[in-house]
C-alpha positions in Angstrom: -36.7 -27.0 -82.3 -36.6 -26.3 -86.0 -33.3 -26.4 -87.9 -31.9 -23.2 -89.4 -30.9 -23.7 -93.0 -29.3 -21.4 -95.5 -32.5 -19.5 -96.5 -33.3 -18.8 -92.9 -29.8 -17.5 -92.1 -30.0 -15.3 -95.2 -33.3 -13.8 -94.1 -31.9 -13.2 -90.5 -28.8 -11.5 -92.0 -30.9 -9.2 -94.2 -33.1 -8.2 -91.3 -29.9 -7.5 -89.2 -28.5 -5.4 -92.1 -31.7 -3.4 -92.3 -32.0 -2.8 -88.6 -28.3 -2.1 -87.8 -27.1 -0.7 -91.0 -23.9 -1.5 -93.0 -21.6 0.5 -90.6 -22.6 -1.2 -87.4 -23.1 -4.7 -88.6 -19.3 -5.7 -88.7 -18.9 -4.2 -85.2 -21.8 -6.0 -83.7 -20.6 -9.3 -85.4 -17.1 -8.8 -83.8 -18.6 -8.3 -80.4 -20.9 -11.2 -80.6 -18.0 -13.5 -81.7 -15.8 -12.2 -78.9 -18.6 -12.8 -76.4 -19.2 -16.5 -77.7 -15.5 -17.1 -77.6 -15.2 -15.9 -74.0 -18.2 -17.9 -73.0 -16.7 -21.2 -74.6 -13.4 -20.5 -72.9 -15.1 -20.0 -69.5 -17.0 -23.3 -69.9 -14.0 -25.3 -71.1 -11.7 -23.9 -68.3 -9.0 -22.7 -70.8 -7.4 -19.5 -69.4 -5.4 -17.7 -72.0 -4.9 -14.6 -69.7 -2.4 -16.4 -67.5 1.0 -14.6 -67.0 3.8 -16.4 -68.9 6.5 -18.1 -66.7 9.3 -15.8 -68.0 7.6 -12.7 -66.8 9.4 -11.3 -63.7 7.2 -11.4 -60.6 6.0 -8.3 -58.8 7.9 -7.5 -55.5 6.3 -4.8 -53.3 8.5 -1.9 -52.2 9.1 -1.2 -48.5 6.9 1.7 -47.3 8.8 4.9 -46.6 9.1 5.9 -43.0 6.7 8.3 -41.8 8.0 11.8 -41.1 6.5 14.1 -38.4 4.7 17.1 -39.7 4.8 20.4 -37.8 1.4 22.0 -37.6 1.2 25.8 -37.9 -1.7 27.5 -36.3 -2.4 30.9 -37.8 -2.7 34.0 -35.6 -6.2 35.3 -34.9 -7.0 38.5 -37.0 -8.6 41.4 -35.0 -11.3 43.3 -36.8 -12.3 46.9 -36.0 -16.0 45.8 -36.3 -15.7 43.0 -33.8 -16.6 45.3 -30.9 -19.7 46.7 -32.6 -23.1 45.2 -31.6 -25.0 43.2 -34.3 -28.6 44.1 -34.9 -31.0 41.3 -35.9 -34.2 41.8 -37.9 -37.2 39.6 -37.7 -39.3 39.0 -40.7 -43.0 39.8 -40.2 -45.8 37.7 -41.7 -47.6 39.2 -44.6 -51.1 40.8 -43.6 -54.1 39.5 -45.4 
């Protein structure tokens, strides 16, 4: 594998600047650095996300007692059209 020297790194940075633009380049650099840092931490086993010892522990609350709910059933509504017969229509196929 060839070594990357200063001229090669400068060429890579110029290409990245042309492709990404000056506004996105710092943002991409930050995210790449953050990803490399997280990768190294996961390999080494260092866990900086642990909760400090002086943080109070979480104690769950007791669940509230369930209260019975009365169900109300609505009265049926009578319609004046309920006694009228319903006529059905059948669609006829188109004639050729």
